[in-house]
N, C-alpha and C positions, 0 to 999 in steps of 0.2 A: 467453433470459437461459443463462447458462453455470452450470452445475451447481456447487453450492459444497459444498465438503468439509467434517466435523465435525472432524475432525482431518488431520493430514499424514503422511507416512513420516518416522522419525526421520533418513533419508538424504536428506533434503531440505536443500540449501547454505541456510543463514543469509543473509538480506539485508542485504547491505552498503551503508548511503544514501551511502560513499563511491564507491560504483559509479555514482550517476546521473548521466548526463553533463548537460550545461550544460540541454540544453533541455528534460530530462525534470524537471531542477531549478526551470526556470522555469515548466514546467505546473503542478508542484506547489504552485508559490509562487502563481500564478494561481488554483489551486483553493481554497487557503486563505486568500487575500486579503491574505495578510501573508507576512514571510519566515520560511524554516524556523527560525530562530533563537528568533523570537518565537511560532511556534507551540509549539514544545517547550516553553515556559515557560507554554502554557494547554490548552485542553483536548485530550484525547489522540486523540478517537475521529475528528474529522475529519481529523487528520495520518494514524492509522492505515488510515483509509479511503482516503486520498489514495496514501500510498505502496504499498498493496495495488494500488489501480487502476494505479498506474506500472510496477509490477513485472509483474503480470498481461497488460497490455496488450503488453508486449514479444512474449509468445508467442500472444496472441488479440488482432488489431486490433478485435473485436466487443465485447470485454470493456467494460463502460461502470462510471460511479461505482456505477450503482444496483447493478449485480452486486457491487462490493467492498462496497455497504452489507448485503449479505444473508450475510455471512461471521460465524460465530461469534467472537467475541474469543478463544476457545481455538486456534481454526484461523490467525485471523489473528497472534496472537502466537507460533505453532509459525512458521509461514511467513517472519515477519520477524526469526524468531530472538531476541526478546525475553523 
């Protein structure tokens, strides 16, 4: 399992959902079981976990959804820039 941060550096770039590739968007929608638009209107936990997973696997191919689920809300919010 990948080490999870409790917080992140302020210098970390905010995640921009518009930077998702079409493949990543398709993967995210498969994870969510619905479209991104519908997911934004429903529960946020799975959406944030999916976004974190997509973002982190760009740099770490071994990063899993389970790994993403171990991050604190504070850390995910900092990473996603929300």
